[in-house]
C-alpha positions in Angstrom: 56.6 46.8 -83.4 53.6 48.9 -82.4 53.2 50.8 -85.6 50.6 53.5 -84.8 48.6 51.4 -82.4 48.4 51.9 -78.6 47.1 49.3 -76.2 45.1 50.0 -73.1 47.8 48.3 -71.0 50.4 50.7 -72.3 48.1 53.7 -71.7 47.5 52.5 -68.1 51.2 52.1 -67.5 51.9 55.6 -68.8 49.1 57.1 -66.8 50.5 55.5 -63.6 53.9 57.0 -64.3 53.1 60.5 -65.6 51.2 63.6 -64.7 51.2 66.1 -67.6 51.2 69.8 -66.8 51.3 71.8 -70.1 52.1 71.9 -73.8 53.4 74.8 -75.7 53.0 74.2 -79.4 54.5 76.4 -82.2 53.3 75.8 -85.7 54.6 77.5 -88.8 51.8 77.3 -91.4 53.1 80.2 -93.5 53.7 77.8 -96.5 50.2 76.2 -96.3 49.3 77.6 -99.8 52.0 75.4 -101.3 51.2 72.3 -99.1 53.8 69.7 -98.2 55.0 69.9 -94.6 55.1 72.5 -91.8 57.4 73.0 -88.8 56.0 71.8 -85.5 57.7 72.6 -82.2 56.4 71.2 -79.0 57.5 71.8 -75.4 55.9 69.5 -72.9 56.2 69.8 -69.1 55.3 66.7 -67.1 56.1 64.9 -63.9 57.3 61.4 -63.5 56.5 59.3 -60.4 59.8 57.4 -60.6 63.4 58.4 -61.0 65.1 56.8 -64.0 61.9 55.6 -65.6 61.3 55.1 -69.3 58.2 56.0 -71.3 57.3 57.3 -74.8 55.6 60.3 -76.4 53.5 59.9 -79.6 54.3 61.6 -82.9 53.5 60.8 -86.6 55.8 62.9 -88.7 58.0 62.4 -91.8 61.0 64.0 -90.1 62.1 64.8 -86.6 64.9 67.3 -86.2 65.4 67.7 -82.5 64.5 65.9 -79.3 65.7 67.6 -76.1 64.8 66.0 -72.7 65.7 68.0 -69.6 68.2 70.1 -71.6 69.9 67.1 -73.2 69.8 66.5 -76.9 68.9 62.9 -77.8 69.9 61.0 -80.9 66.8 61.3 -83.1 67.6 58.1 -85.1 67.9 56.2 -81.9 64.8 57.4 -80.1 62.2 58.0 -82.9 60.5 54.9 -84.4 57.0 53.6 -85.1 55.2 56.9 -84.3 56.9 57.0 -80.9 59.8 58.9 -79.3 61.4 56.9 -76.5 62.1 58.8 -73.3 64.6 57.3 -71.0 66.1 58.3 -67.6 63.2 60.5 -66.5 63.7 62.5 -63.3 61.4 62.0 -60.4 59.3 65.1 -60.4 59.4 67.7 -63.1 60.6 67.0 -66.7 60.7 69.1 -69.8 60.7 67.8 -73.4 61.2 69.8 -76.6 60.5 68.2 -80.0 61.0 69.9 -83.3 59.6 68.1 -86.4 58.2 68.5 -89.9 54.6 67.4 -89.9 52.5 66.8 -93.0 49.3 68.4 -94.2 46.7 65.7 -95.0 43.8 65.3 -97.5 42.2 62.5 -95.5 40.3 64.4 -92.8 42.8 63.3 -90.1 45.4 65.4 -88.4 45.7 68.8 -90.1 43.5 68.6 -93.2 44.4 70.9 -96.1 41.7 71.9 -98.6 41.9 74.2 -101.7 38.6 75.8 -102.6 38.1 75.7 -106.3 36.1 78.9 -106.2 38.8 81.2 -104.8 41.8 78.8 -104.9 42.6 79.6 -101.3 43.7 77.1 -98.7 41.5 76.2 -95.7 42.9 74.2 -92.8 41.3 72.4 -89.8 42.3 69.7 -87.4 40.5 66.5 -86.6 42.2 64.6 -83.7 39.7 62.0 -82.4 40.8 59.3 -81.8 44.6 59.4 -82.0 45.6 62.2 -84.5 46.9 65.1 -82.4 50.2 63.3 -82.8 50.1 64.1 -86.5 50.4 67.8 -85.6 52.5 67.9 -82.4 54.2 65.5 -80.0 51.7 64.4 -77.4 50.9 61.8 -74.8 48.0 60.6 -76.9 45.4 59.2 -74.4 42.3 60.9 -72.8 43.4 60.6 -69.2 46.6 62.6 -69.5 45.0 66.0 -69.5 47.0 69.2 -69.7 46.8 72.9 -70.7 47.6 73.7 -74.3 49.1 77.0 -75.6 49.2 77.4 -79.4 51.3 79.9 -81.3 50.7 79.9 -85.0 52.4 81.6 -87.9 50.0 81.9 -90.8 49.8 83.6 -94.1 48.8 87.2 -94.2 45.1 87.9 -94.1 44.2 84.6 -92.6 42.1 84.0 -89.5 43.2 81.4 -86.9 40.9 79.8 -84.4 41.7 77.5 -81.5 40.2 76.4 -78.2 41.1 79.7 -76.5 39.7 83.0 -77.7 41.3 84.3 -80.8 43.9 87.0 -80.1 44.9 89.9 -82.1 47.6 88.8 -84.6 51.1 90.0 -83.9 54.2 90.8 -85.9 54.7 93.6 -88.5 52.5 91.8 -91.0 50.0 90.4 -88.5 50.8 86.8 -89.1 51.6 85.4 -85.6 48.7 84.3 -83.4 49.6 83.7 -79.7 46.7 82.0 -77.9 46.2 81.9 -74.1 46.5 78.5 -72.5 43.4 76.3 -72.4 42.0 74.8 -69.2 43.1 71.2 -68.6 41.7 69.1 -71.5 42.5 66.0 -73.4 44.7 66.0 -76.5 41.9 64.8 -78.8 39.7 67.9 -78.2 42.3 70.4 -79.0 41.8 72.2 -82.3 43.2 74.6 -84.8 41.3 76.0 -87.8 43.0 78.5 -90.1 42.4 80.2 -93.4 40.6 83.2 -94.9 37.4 82.0 -93.3 34.2 84.2 -93.3 32.7 84.7 -89.8 29.7 86.0 -88.0 29.8 86.8 -84.3 27.3 87.2 -81.5 27.0 86.2 -77.8 25.0 84.3 -75.4 23.7 86.5 -72.6 21.8 85.5 -69.5 21.8 86.5 -65.8 25.1 88.3 -66.1 26.8 85.5 -68.1 28.3 86.5 -71.5 29.8 83.9 -73.8 31.2 85.0 -77.2 29.7 83.0 -80.1 31.2 82.7 -83.6 30.1 80.9 -86.8 32.6 80.3 -89.6 32.6 79.0 -93.1 34.4 79.5 -96.4 33.6 82.8 -98.2 32.2 80.7 -101.1 29.5 79.5 -98.8 28.8 82.8 -97.0 25.7 83.6 -99.0 24.1 80.4 -97.8 25.0 80.7 -94.2 21.9 81.1 -92.1 23.7 82.3 -89.0 20.6 83.5 -87.2 19.0 80.1 -87.3 22.2 78.4 -86.0 22.6 81.0 -83.2 19.0 80.4 -82.2 19.5 76.6 -81.8 22.8 77.2 -80.0 21.2 79.6 -77.5 18.4 77.1 -76.9 21.0 74.6 -76.1 22.8 76.9 -73.7 19.6 77.7 -71.9 18.5 74.0 -71.5 21.8 72.4 -70.8 22.9 75.0 -68.2 19.5 74.5 -66.4 19.6 70.7 -66.5 23.3 70.4 -65.7 23.4 73.2 -63.1 27.0 74.0 -64.3 27.9 77.0 -66.3 29.4 76.6 -69.8 33.0 75.7 -68.9 35.0 77.4 -71.6 35.8 81.1 -72.6 33.9 81.2 -75.9 32.0 79.0 -78.3 32.8 78.9 -82.0 31.2 76.6 -84.6 33.2 76.2 -87.8 31.7 74.7 -90.9 34.7 73.0 -92.6 35.2 71.2 -95.9 35.7 67.5 -96.5 34.9 66.5 -92.9 34.6 62.8 -92.3 32.0 62.8 -89.6 29.0 65.0 -88.7 30.9 67.2 -86.3 33.6 67.2 -83.6 33.4 68.5 -80.0 36.7 70.3 -79.8 36.5 72.4 -76.6 35.1 75.8 -77.6 35.9 75.3 -81.3 33.4 72.8 -82.7 34.1 71.7 -86.3 31.0 70.7 -88.4 30.8 69.3 -91.9 30.0 72.2 -94.3 27.3 70.3 -96.1 25.2 71.6 -93.2 25.4 75.0 -94.9 22.6 74.3 -97.3 23.2 75.5 -100.8 19.8 74.5 -102.0 16.3 73.9 -100.7 16.2 71.0 -98.2 13.3 69.6 -96.1 12.7 70.5 -92.5 14.1 67.0 -91.6 17.6 68.3 -92.7 17.3 71.3 -90.4 16.2 69.0 -87.6 19.2 66.8 -88.1 21.5 69.8 -88.2 20.0 71.1 -85.0 20.5 67.8 -83.3 24.2 67.8 -84.4 24.7 71.3 -83.1 23.1 70.4 -79.7 25.0 67.1 -79.6 28.3 68.8 -79.8 27.3 71.5 -77.4 26.3 68.8 -74.8 29.8 67.4 -75.2 31.3 70.6 -73.8 30.1 69.2 -70.4 30.0 65.4 -71.0 33.3 64.6 -72.8 35.2 67.8 -72.6 34.7 69.0 -69.0 34.5 65.5 -67.7 36.3 62.9 -69.9 36.4 59.2 -70.0 39.5 57.6 -68.6 39.8 55.2 -71.5 37.9 54.5 -74.8 35.8 51.7 -73.4 33.6 54.5 -72.0 33.3 56.2 -75.4 29.7 55.2 -75.4 29.1 57.4 -72.4 30.3 60.4 -74.3 28.3 59.8 -77.4 25.2 58.3 -75.9 24.8 61.1 -73.4 25.3 63.7 -76.0 22.8 62.0 -78.3 20.2 61.5 -75.5 20.4 65.1 -74.2 20.5 66.7 -77.7 17.2 65.0 -78.6 15.7 65.6 -75.2 16.6 69.3 -75.6 14.8 69.4 -79.0 11.8 67.6 -77.4 11.4 69.6 -74.2 13.1 73.0 -74.5 10.6 75.8 -74.5 10.0 77.1 -78.0 11.7 74.2 -79.7 11.0 73.9 -83.4 11.2 70.1 -83.2 9.1 68.9 -80.2 8.6 65.5 -82.0 12.3 64.7 -82.0 11.7 61.4 -80.3 9.8 60.4 -83.5 13.0 61.0 -85.5 15.0 59.1 -82.9 12.7 56.1 -83.1 12.6 56.1 -86.8 16.3 56.7 -87.6 18.7 56.4 -84.7 17.1 53.3 -83.2 16.8 51.5 -86.5 20.6 52.0 -86.9 21.0 50.5 -83.4 18.8 47.5 -84.1 20.7 46.9 -87.4 24.1 47.1 -85.6 23.0 44.9 -82.7 22.2 42.0 -85.1 25.6 41.9 -86.7 28.3 39.4 -85.8 30.3 42.4 -84.4 27.6 43.2 -81.9 29.1 44.1 -78.5 28.1 45.3 -75.1 27.4 49.0 -74.9 30.4 49.2 -72.6 32.7 47.6 -75.1 36.0 45.9 -74.5 38.5 48.3 -76.1 41.9 46.7 -76.1 43.7 49.2 -78.2 43.2 52.1 -80.7 42.4 49.7 -83.5 39.4 48.6 -81.5 38.0 52.1 -80.9 38.5 53.3 -84.4 35.8 50.9 -85.7 33.6 51.3 -82.6 31.9 54.6 -83.6 28.8 52.6 -84.4 25.1 52.3 -83.8 25.6 50.7 -80.4 27.9 53.3 -79.1 25.6 56.2 -80.2 22.0 55.0 -80.7 21.6 51.9 -78.5 23.5 53.7 -75.7 21.2 56.7 -76.0 18.1 54.5 -76.1 19.3 52.7 -72.9 19.9 56.1 -71.3 16.3 57.1 -72.2 15.1 53.9 -70.5 17.3 54.7 -67.5 15.7 58.2 -67.3 12.2 56.5 -67.3 13.5 54.0 -64.7 14.9 56.5 -62.2 12.9 59.6 -63.1 14.1 62.6 -65.2 14.6 64.9 -62.2 16.6 62.3 -60.3 18.6 61.6 -63.4 19.7 65.2 -63.9 20.3 65.7 -60.2 22.8 62.8 -60.4 24.4 64.4 -63.5 24.7 67.7 -61.7 26.6 66.0 -58.8 28.8 64.2 -61.3 29.9 67.4 -63.1 30.6 69.2 -59.8 32.7 66.3 -58.5 34.7 65.5 -61.6 35.1 68.8 -63.4 38.2 68.8 -65.7 39.0 65.3 -64.6 38.6 61.8 -65.9 36.0 59.2 -64.9 34.7 55.7 -65.4 31.1 54.4 -65.7 31.0 53.6 -62.0 31.4 57.3 -61.2 28.2 58.2 -63.1 26.2 55.2 -61.8 27.3 56.0 -58.3 26.0 59.6 -58.6 22.7 58.3 -60.1 22.2 55.8 -57.4 22.7 58.5 -54.8 20.0 60.7 -56.3 17.5 58.1 -57.4 17.7 55.6 -54.5 17.9 52.8 -57.1 20.5 50.1 -57.1 21.8 50.2 -60.7 24.3 47.4 -60.5 21.9 44.8 -61.8 20.5 47.2 -64.4 24.1 48.0 -65.5 25.1 44.4 -65.9 22.0 43.5 -67.9 22.1 46.5 -70.2 25.6 47.7 -70.5 27.7 44.6 -70.2 25.7 42.3 -72.5 25.1 42.3 -76.2 22.1 41.6 -78.3 18.5 42.7 -78.6 15.2 41.5 -77.0 11.9 41.0 -78.7 8.6 41.9 -76.9 5.3 40.4 -78.0 1.9 40.8 -76.5 -0.1 37.8 -75.4 -3.8 38.7 -75.3 -6.8 36.5 -74.6 -10.4 37.7 -75.1 -13.8 36.3 -74.5 -16.7 36.1 -77.0 -17.6 39.7 -76.3 -14.1 41.0 -77.1 -13.2 41.6 -73.4 -9.6 41.0 -72.4 -9.4 38.0 -70.0 -5.6 37.7 -69.9 -2.8 40.0 -70.9 1.0 39.4 -70.7 4.2 40.6 -72.3 6.4 37.9 -73.6 10.1 38.7 -73.8 12.5 36.8 -76.1 16.2 36.8 -76.3 17.2 35.6 -79.8 20.5 33.9 -80.2 23.4 36.2 -81.0 24.7 36.2 -84.6 27.2 33.6 -85.4 30.7 34.7 -84.3 29.4 37.2 -81.7 30.7 37.0 -78.2 28.4 36.4 -75.2 25.1 34.8 -74.6 21.5 36.1 -75.2 19.9 37.5 -72.0 16.5 38.6 -70.9 16.6 42.1 -69.4 14.5 44.4 -67.2 12.5 46.9 -69.3 10.5 50.0 -68.4 7.8 50.2 -71.0 4.5 51.8 -71.7 1.6 49.9 -73.4 -0.6 52.1 -75.5 -4.2 51.3 -76.3 -5.6 52.7 -79.6 -9.1 52.8 -81.1 -10.6 54.3 -84.2 -12.7 57.4 -83.5 -15.7 58.6 -85.6 -13.5 60.2 -88.2 -11.4 57.1 -88.7 -8.4 58.3 -86.8 -6.4 56.0 -84.4 -6.3 57.7 -81.1 -4.8 56.6 -77.8 -7.5 55.8 -75.3 -5.3 54.6 -72.4 -1.7 54.0 -71.5 -0.1 51.7 -68.8 3.5 52.1 -67.8 5.2 49.3 -66.0 8.5 47.4 -65.4 8.8 44.0 -67.1 11.3 41.3 -66.4 11.9 37.7 -67.3 10.2 35.7 -70.0 6.6 36.6 -69.1 5.1 39.6 -67.3 1.4 39.6 -66.5 -0.4 42.9 -66.9 -3.6 42.7 -64.7 -4.4 46.4 -65.3 -5.5 45.5 -68.8 -7.8 42.6 -67.9 -11.5 43.2 -67.9 -11.7 46.0 -70.5 -12.8 45.8 -74.1 -10.0 44.8 -76.5 -8.7 47.9 -78.4 -8.1 48.0 -82.2 -4.3 48.3 -81.6 -2.2 47.3 -78.7 1.3 49.0 -79.0 4.1 47.7 -76.7 6.8 50.2 -75.9 4.5 53.1 -76.6 6.4 56.4 -76.2 9.5 54.4 -77.1 10.8 54.2 -73.5 12.9 51.0 -73.9 15.2 49.4 -76.4 13.6 46.3 -77.9 12.2 45.0 -81.1 8.4 45.1 -80.8 5.9 42.8 -82.5 2.1 43.4 -82.9 -0.5 40.7 -82.2 -2.5 39.5 -85.2 -5.5 41.8 -84.8 -3.3 44.9 -84.1 -1.2 44.1 -87.2 -4.3 43.8 -89.3 -5.6 47.1 -88.1 -2.2 48.8 -88.5 -1.9 47.5 -92.0 -5.2 49.2 -92.9 -4.8 52.3 -90.8 -1.1 52.9 -90.2 -1.4 56.4 -91.6 -4.3 57.2 -89.4 -2.5 57.5 -86.0 -3.1 61.0 -84.9 0.4 61.2 -83.4 3.7 60.8 -85.2 5.5 58.6 -82.6 3.2 55.6 -82.7 3.2 55.8 -86.5 7.0 55.8 -86.4 7.1 52.8 -84.0 4.8 50.8 -86.3 6.8 51.8 -89.4 10.0 50.7 -87.6 8.5 47.4 -86.5 7.4 46.7 -90.1 10.8 47.5 -91.4 12.5 45.3 -88.8 10.1 42.4 -89.8 11.1 42.9 -93.4 14.8 42.7 -92.6 14.2 39.6 -90.5 12.3 37.9 -93.3 9.0 37.9 -91.3 7.4 40.3 -93.8 8.0 39.9 -97.5 9.6 42.8 -99.3 6.6 43.0 -101.7 4.2 43.2 -98.7 6.4 45.9 -97.1 6.1 47.9 -100.3 2.3 47.4 -100.3 2.2 48.6 -96.7 4.2 51.7 -97.4 2.2 52.6 -100.5 -1.1 52.2 -98.5 0.0 54.5 -95.7 2.8 56.9 -96.8 0.4 59.3 -98.4 -1.1 60.1 -94.9 2.3 60.4 -93.2 2.9 64.0 -92.3 6.3 63.7 -90.7 8.8 64.5 -93.4 11.6 62.7 -91.7 9.6 59.5 -91.6 8.6 59.9 -95.2 12.3 60.2 -96.3 13.2 57.2 -94.2 10.5 55.2 -95.8 11.9 56.2 -99.2 15.3 54.9 -98.3 14.0 51.7 -96.8 11.6 50.9 -99.6 14.4 51.2 -102.1 16.7 49.1 -100.0 14.0 46.4 -99.5 13.5 46.2 -103.3 17.2 46.3 -104.2 18.3 43.7 -101.6 15.4 41.9 -99.9 13.1 41.3 -102.9 13.2 38.1 -104.9 15.4 38.9 -107.9 12.7 37.8 -110.4 10.2 40.3 -108.8 12.7 43.1 -108.3 12.1 44.9 -111.5 8.3 44.8 -111.0 8.7 46.2 -107.5 10.9 49.0 -108.8 8.5 49.8 -111.5 5.6 50.0 -109.1 7.6 52.1 -106.7 8.8 54.5 -109.3 5.3 55.0 -110.7 4.2 55.8 -107.1 7.0 58.3 -106.6 6.0 60.2 -109.7 2.4 60.2 -108.8 3.1 61.6 -105.4 5.5 64.1 -106.9 2.7 65.4 -109.2 0.1 65.5 -106.4 2.2 66.9 -103.6 1.5 70.5 -102.4 3.6 72.9 -104.6 6.8 74.0 -102.9 6.3 71.6 -100.0 8.9 69.5 -98.3 7.0 66.4 -99.4 7.2 67.6 -103.0 11.0 67.9 -102.8 11.3 64.5 -101.0 9.2 62.8 -103.7 11.3 64.5 -106.5 14.4 63.0 -105.0 12.8 59.6 -104.6 11.7 59.7 -108.2 15.1 60.7 -109.4 16.7 57.8 -107.5 14.8 55.1 -109.5 13.6 56.7 -112.7 14.1 54.0 -115.3 11.7 54.1 -118.3 12.5 56.2 -121.4 9.5 58.5 -120.5 10.7 58.9 -116.9 14.2 59.7 -117.9 12.9 62.1 -120.5 11.1 63.9 -117.7 14.3 64.3 -115.7 16.0 65.8 -118.8 13.0 68.1 -119.4 13.0 69.3 -115.8 16.8 70.0 -116.1 16.5 72.0 -119.3 13.3 73.8 -118.3 11.2 72.5 -121.1 8.9 71.0 -118.5 8.1 72.2 -115.0 6.2 71.0 -112.0 4.4 73.7 -110.1 6.3 74.7 -107.0 9.3 72.5 -107.7 12.5 74.5 -107.8 15.1 72.5 -109.7 18.0 74.1 -107.9 21.7 73.1 -107.8 21.5 70.1 -105.6 18.3 68.7 -107.2 19.9 69.2 -110.6 22.8 67.0 -109.6 20.4 64.3 -108.4 18.9 64.3 -111.8 22.3 64.4 -113.6 23.6 61.5 -111.5 20.6 59.3 -112.3 20.8 60.2 -116.0 24.5 59.3 -116.0 23.9 56.0 -114.2 21.3 55.0 -116.8 23.6 55.9 -119.7 21.6 58.9 -120.9 24.4 61.3 -119.9 28.1 60.9 -120.6 31.1 63.1 -120.0 30.0 66.1 -122.1 26.8 66.5 -120.0 28.5 65.9 -116.7 31.3 68.4 -117.6 28.6 70.9 -118.6 26.9 70.6 -115.3 30.2 70.9 -113.4 30.8 74.1 -115.4 27.6 75.5 -113.9 28.7 74.5 -110.4 32.5 74.8 -110.2 32.6 74.3 -106.5 33.9 71.7 -104.1 30.4 70.2 -103.9 30.1 70.3 -107.7 33.4 68.4 -108.0 32.1 65.7 -105.7 28.8 65.4 -107.7 30.7 65.2 -111.0 32.9 62.5 -109.6 29.9 60.5 -108.5 28.2 60.9 -111.9 31.3 59.8 -113.8 31.7 56.7 -111.7 28.0 55.9 -112.1 28.1 55.6 -115.9 27.2 52.0 -116.9 30.3 51.2 -119.0 33.3 48.9 -118.3 35.6 51.9 -119.0 33.9 54.1 -116.4 34.0 51.4 -113.8 37.7 50.7 -114.5 38.6 54.3 -114.3 36.7 54.8 -111.0 38.2 51.6 -109.5 41.7 52.7 -110.4 41.3 56.1 -108.9 40.3 54.7 -105.6 42.1 51.4 -105.2 45.2 51.6 -107.4 45.9 55.2 -106.5 45.9 57.1 -103.1 45.8 60.6 -104.5 42.1 61.4 -104.1 41.1 63.5 -101.0 38.7 61.8 -98.6 35.5 63.5 -99.8 36.2 62.9 -103.5 37.1 59.2 -102.9 33.8 58.8 -101.0 32.0 60.4 -103.9 33.6 58.1 -106.5 32.7 55.0 -104.4 29.1 56.2 -104.1 28.9 56.5 -107.9 30.7 53.2 -108.6 28.1 51.1 -106.7 24.9 51.3 -108.6 22.1 48.8 -107.7 21.0 48.3 -111.2 24.5 47.5 -112.5 25.1 44.2 -110.8 26.3 42.4 -113.8 28.8 45.2 -114.6 30.1 45.1 -111.1 30.3 41.3 -110.7 34.0 41.1 -111.8 35.0 43.4 -109.0 34.2 40.9 -106.3 37.5 39.1 -107.0 39.3 42.4 -107.4 38.1 43.6 -104.0 39.5 40.6 -102.2 42.8 40.8 -104.1 43.2 44.5 -103.1 41.5 45.2 -99.8 44.2 44.0 -97.4 46.9 46.0 -99.2 44.7 49.1 -99.1 44.1 48.6 -95.4 47.8 48.2 -94.6 49.0 51.2 -96.7 46.3 53.9 -96.2 45.2 55.9 -93.2 42.2 54.5 -91.2 39.6 56.8 -92.7 40.6 56.2 -96.3 41.0 52.5 -95.9 37.7 52.1 -94.2 35.9 53.9 -97.0 37.3 51.3 -99.4 36.8 48.2 -97.2 33.1 49.0 -96.5 32.1 50.9 -99.7 33.5 48.5 -102.2 32.6 45.2 -100.6 30.4 43.3 -103.1 27.2 43.8 -101.1 25.0 43.8 -104.3 26.2 40.3 -105.2 23.7 38.6 -103.0 24.7 34.9 -103.4 26.1 32.0 -101.7 29.2 32.4 -103.8 29.8 35.8 -102.2 29.6 34.3 -98.7 32.0 31.5 -99.6 34.4 33.9 -101.3 34.4 36.1 -98.2 34.9 33.1 -95.9 37.8 31.9 -98.0 39.5 35.3 -97.9 39.0 35.7 -94.1 40.7 32.3 -93.6 43.6 32.9 -96.0 44.3 36.6 -95.7 44.3 36.7 -91.9 43.3 40.4 -91.7 43.7 42.3 -88.5 40.8 42.5 -86.1 39.5 45.9 -87.3 39.4 44.9 -91.0 38.0 41.5 -90.2 35.2 43.2 -88.3 34.3 45.4 -91.2 34.3 42.6 -93.7 32.2 40.3 -91.4 29.7 43.1 -91.0 29.4 43.4 -94.8 29.1 39.6 -95.2 26.3 39.6 -92.7 24.4 42.0 -94.9 24.6 39.6 -97.8 23.5 36.7 -95.6 20.5 38.6 -94.3 19.6 39.6 -97.9 19.6 36.0 -99.0 17.2 35.0 -96.3 14.9 37.9 -97.0 14.9 37.2 -100.7 13.9 33.6 -99.9 11.0 34.9 -97.7 9.9 37.2 -100.5 10.0 34.5 -103.1 7.9 32.3 -100.8 5.3 35.0 -100.5 4.7 34.9 -104.3 
């Protein structure tokens, strides 16, 4: 029985048989305010390559009323089973199928999600179809290479707005409740979309050289006062300018809407012409510039998908990385290089956040080649990871350095023109790039895209008595892959730059020279650096061209330790910070020494995104990688530092806000907790610090987690902020309380019940897991392993994954946790997707044990 899965072999067989022409989809959403189910009627026209052939169409629905194939009614009970409708005796040539069903609204962020805003008590709907969830709304051949046109007709409540991939029409009918959209171009099922409700909207257009593209931005009315539409339009227009120039292909759809929707599981989704974005990006309170940079990258990422992913689409999900890596690379390149960009240092953010995610993912037992083997939908659902996004983008950045940026984009231009509205494989893109660059990319592709794991680059420097370099080489290592990972470690070709840095008269570290070269094999000599005075710092992979873990030689490490904050540019600082963090995770640098390094340099760090990353990493290092007997001392030292920086930061600055949040995350002494309370009630202030809605909740959640606040105080804060965001924060605060009763209540609401919507379930899990409540959480290790398989088998993927990952006992860093996990893996026999998620969590505990031992040895 297939259940809701689909194998690649089944998809290939269906693609060989069928050519899909069009869908006409009629949805009756007039009862959305009451919830339950809605009527879905789908008419599909398609051609079969064989007479008398058999296939199936996908549908997840509680009830199917009619299935009519080529005018003949089929017995629903006989043909509908396991999310599939069997279609027999197809005609060679044209066929028509009509399916009438009742489909369900969801509260999981999959299919057609239904949300009730507590502010106005109105319903807001949106679809999320990637990977296989269009079938939750209409009958479809649910695979990316069976493209078709889609025409939606929607009956909605009076006064609603309905948005889809095609331009929004004038509503019809006597009460204006029927919306008939024009057919889309040929696109894949997973990028079709429907967003409906009494949404607020702002409209504009993109105008250039006679081109006019209507632009729309939507959000709930309760967020309208916070919607900074002008800033969003500005980033969007920047993307249109840069992408159309680099791609040499006009925006391929009739309009471009961006819809900020509630309870969204991901950052955003690239529905053709109707991008959905999590509405946390409509900022209710003051945030740092780093948040605006991340939002801009998300906006540009989804806009890039209109070409790479929507116009030209992967044939099967093994090339998912191409979609996501290309969108990631080009969005950050746009921020870095587009004229007038507000974030020209976006590669610093990429090095500091995206690549650390990739390095972490690539050292897990689930590591896989960038071009992953995707056998079925279960595989792809857990493959939206740091390799697919961040490692792939880093490798694309190296490819650009390898072939040249102009040559790279000329290849991309040819690729779009050749394959517009079609489906492709990796070989199609590589062929186009080989043509424009003159490079043979087959060896490069095999080394980088078809193998797993990460390389380490180390400098080997010899100097004479006068400090002149007599020999210089780059040593490349290929560490063994994690236990259980498939494949063998390999050495790869890298295009890197080597930066030479010296201290100037003012004490700043400035780059005095740079050498760019290809390295390959175990040892690559660099004769260009021989015969010159040894600089203070030698930085491999300067400018972050390649994907590799970088180590500093002994003298460079000593100088960086003393002067990390003195680099004049943000990117080399970020690369050194990232190297130090990686060494900490690998047990090469003790957690206490990492804390000392951060405290010595963070005060000079101007990049707010780097500062906030360091805040997260320090806390993680102390919580998980520090020796348990030193942990409290480390936390005390860190918390004292956060308060000192908070008090000394420039009033009203981003750094002040970031330090306020860092302080709130670990405040622990009675005096520190009293300060949080005083800032909340206004009896104490810090010049320039606005204790607004979101910062208030950060304080409330910490006070709840430390037992200072209980239900009365949490309820009182929720009364001040009776919004969807307030509901989530209150749920987190309640679950964070340090009592057995609070933990039991939170656990029951997530594990023993399936009633919570996705966003609230996530909030409860976030509150439940508190790093200073290990003893209180210890009994839940056994409960987790008793429950997780049942949750996985009975819930939707998104909901089950939240539980499987979020409630794994990651804080119980012990050999017992490893042995308990191993015993469960052996006896429970989970499916491949659940096994992968649990193994990844287990690897985190194993890494923490090794790092704690290294930190204890440093004492």
